[in-house]
C-alpha positions, 0 to 999 in steps of 0.5 A: 511528475516532471521530466527528470524527477528522481524520487531517490535523489529527493529522499536520500541525498548528500544533505541527508547523509550530512544530517544523519552524520550530525546526529551521530556526531552530536552524541559521540565525539568518537564518531567520524562524521566526515569519514562516514559521509565520504564512504557513503557518497562514494557509492550512493549516486549509483544506487536506487532508493532501496539499495541506498538505504541498505548501503547506509545501514552497511556503513553504519555497521562499520562506524557504530560500536561493535557491541549492538546494545552500545550502538542501540543506545547511541542511536537512541540518543541521536534520534531527532524529535518525534513526529507530532502526535497531534497529527492524524494522517499521512505524517510518514517521517523522514526516509533518512531514519530508515537506515537505522531500522535496517541496521537493527534488522541486520544486527538485532534479531537475537537481541529483542530486549534491545531491538524492540524498544529501539524499533518502537522509538524509530517508528515514532519518527519514520515507519519501521514496516520494513525493518520489523519484517525479519523479526516477524519471520524469525521470532513469530511467537514473541512478535505476535505478543508484541503486535498485540501490545503495540496495537494498544500503544498511545502513539498512533505510529506504533499502532499503525505499525502493528497492522502495516508491519505484518501485512501479507503483501506489503509493497516492497516488503519481505514476505513473512508467510504467516497464515493470514488468520494469524493477524486477525486478533491484531486487526480486531484491536485496531479496527476501532482506532480513531485515526485514519492513518491506522484504519487505512492500514487495517483496510489495506491489510484486509485487502491483502488477505482478500487475495487469498482468503476472501471469506475471512475478509467478509466475515471479519468485516461483518463481525465488526459491523455487528460489534458496533465499536467503530463509527459507522461512517468510518467502518463503511469507508474501511469496508469499501477500501478493504473490499476493493479487490473483491468488488473488482472480482465481482465477489457476491458476498463482498458486494452484498456487504456493501449493499450492492446486488451481484445480480443487478437487473441492468443492461448495457447498450449502445457502446461506441468508441472514438476513434470510430475505427477502433485503432488507438495510437499509443500515447493517445486516448480511447473515448468510449460511451454506453447506456445503462438501463435499470429494470428496478432500483439499483445501486451500481458499481460501474467499472471497465476492464481492458484486456491487454497484449503482453510480452510473448503473446500473453493476455493480461487485464486490468480493472478501472473504476468508472462510477458509483451510481444509483439508477432508478427503475426504468431509467437510462444513464449515458456514461462517457469515459476517456482512457489514455494509453501512456507509452514508456510508463515505468510500471506497465508496458504497452504492446500493439495489437488486439485489445478488448474493453468490457463494461462491468457492473457490480462485478459482472461483464455486460458488454464488450468491444474490441479495439486495436492499439497501434 
């Protein structure tokens, strides 16, 4: 990402506000597009991305009809063409549609007969995974029925919403606080989907569940394997993606499901660091290498774990992928990795001090070495 890049300015800017105003003006002569744009732009530059979307929704409330069904009808008419249904992945749509979803969430919670058809139309143009969550919180019983219905929709964006919208830990999403088992019937329908955009959501959904109920994830994936309703290669991919957190944790049942032995007969030796003194400057790289030797034929997931200094003297750790390998009995493999410690990262701050690096194989720590970040 180049210096000065602004995601919020790329996704929501004056040109997008003008586009939104043109859609609405095009279906209602009473809609004052100039005033709408002016009011939004008075605050927009000072707001972050999520706040921009919410602000636009607030301004919509002032410029759309006060009667929610009338406003919903106007939005329906104003919407641009749907995303191409012939695509199969990563066709997320235009962020300027999202304020419509937030408007619906703010004004239509008690009018599902109006809100749900509009969300169904909106998500075929931009994912409504955030807008749907207030409905899941406040209208659980009805929305459980809706998700099951939408899981069988002909449009893959609607089917994806049935999974993505009710993920337990959706990034940026409001927590719905359902029991994680409540969504399994929806995933049961969606796991056979032919579209990777949908099956990726199902796998991410299961990975969310894994953080609170690992056993449910393993039994669900095992059941799907026994059912044989999904292409085996696609289900293998889904299983790996769904179990990524469990694999990092060394969960034995997840490892066995993926064909890895939790008690792999392998040793790690000759671990070395560069710089050799183990003093690594922030914004530079630590290179490490080691040998793996197997006593029997093994499928191996090789990771490394770094224990970081955190604020207030606390310790945190992160698991990083290194390599998936097959190692024959009696063979030794030499592995090398360079890890860069980037300073001033927006998502993870580095603190100088003592750190540790651990080589982890099939979720089990095998060798550890200390170094200092300076």
